[in-house]
N, C-alpha and C positions, 0 to 999 in steps of 0.2 A: 437532573444532571447525572451523567454516567461517567464513572472513572474508567478511562480507556488506556491510560499511560502506565507502562512499567519501565520501558527503556526508550530513550530518544537518542537518535544518532543523526548528526548533520555532517554532510560532506559534499564537496564539489567533485563530481566524477563525470566521465564521458558517457555517452549512450552505450558504447560497447562495454564499459565497466558496469553500468547499470544492468545490462542484460546478463552479464556473468554473475552479478550479485543475486539477481532473481533466480537464476539456475541453482546457485548454491543454497538459497533459501528453500527451493523446491526439494532439495535432498534432506534438509533438516526439519522442515515444517511437518506437523501432524494436523489432522482435520480440525482440531479444537483451537489451533493457533489463530490469532488475528493480527494482521500486519497492515498498517496504513502507510502508503508511499505518497509523499508529497513532493512534487517537482515544481520548480518555478524559474522562469527566465528573469522575472522581476515581480514586484509586489502586485502588479495588475494582471499577471498571467500565471495563475496558479492551477495546477492539476492535482486532484486527489484521487488515488486509486486504492481500492481495497483488494488485498491479496488473500486468497483462500486456497485451501487444498480440498480435493475431492474426498468424499467419505472413505474411499478405499485407501487413501493416503499415497496413491501412486501418481506419477506423472508430474508435469510442471504445474506451478501455481497458476490459478486463474486470476485475471485482473478485471475488476469492475469499477468503472468510473463513478465517482460521487460528485454531484453538483450542488449539494446542500449548502456549501460555502458561498454559492453564487447568488443566493436569495436572502431576503431579510428575515424569512421564517421557514420552518419546516414542519410539515404535518406528519406525525408519527402514528 
């Protein structure tokens, strides 16, 4: 087990607001930061994205989808 949680925020926002929030995160994040974005329309349709910053620390955050929550196990 790995502790990954420091702060948790839950909010209902529009897609436009989510894009704006990602942009604002891009301005604040440094390469060592780890952010996990979880979006859901309902409990059966969950999307998990990892947000990360380039080593240079410049530009928008990169988003990488995680599907580990879709299976019964994960090989590490």
